[in-house]
C-alpha positions in Angstrom: 161.4 66.9 45.4 159.9 70.1 47.3 156.7 69.8 48.8 155.0 73.1 49.0 151.8 71.9 51.9 151.5 69.7 54.3 148.4 68.0 52.3 151.5 67.3 50.5 153.7 66.7 52.8 150.8 63.9 54.3 150.7 62.5 50.7 154.3 61.3 50.4 154.6 60.2 54.1 151.2 57.6 53.9 151.8 56.9 50.3 155.6 55.2 51.9 153.4 54.0 55.1 151.7 52.0 52.7 155.1 50.7 50.7 156.9 50.4 53.9 156.9 46.7 55.0 157.6 47.6 58.4 157.9 50.6 60.9 161.4 50.7 61.0 162.1 51.0 57.1 159.3 53.5 57.1 161.5 55.8 59.4 164.4 55.1 56.9 162.2 55.8 53.9 160.9 59.2 55.6 164.8 59.8 56.1 166.0 59.9 53.0 163.4 62.4 52.1 164.3 64.5 55.1 161.7 63.8 57.2 161.2 62.4 60.9 158.4 61.1 62.5 157.6 62.2 66.3 155.0 61.8 69.0 154.1 63.8 72.0 151.1 63.6 74.5 148.4 65.0 71.2 149.8 62.5 68.9 152.4 62.0 66.2 153.5 65.0 63.6 155.8 64.8 60.6 159.2 67.2 61.5 161.9 68.4 59.4 165.4 66.8 59.8 167.6 70.1 58.5 165.1 72.6 60.3 163.3 70.6 62.9 160.0 71.6 63.2 156.9 70.3 62.9 155.0 70.5 59.5 151.9 68.4 60.3 150.2 66.3 62.5 149.9 62.4 60.9 145.6 61.3 61.9 
C-alpha cells in the first residue's frame, strides 16, 4: 500500500485508531504499515519508521 498524501496517511492512522482497543494495539498496528506516533511540545505526529521523518500532525 502506497499512500500519496498526508490526508491519506492521516485517514489510515485514524482509521486504525478506531479499530484498536488500546493505545498499545494502535501503535502495533501502525508499525505494520511502517509508521509510528511521536510526541513533542506541539503535539503528536506520524513518522516513517524507515525514514524517521515527520509525515503529518495528528490533531
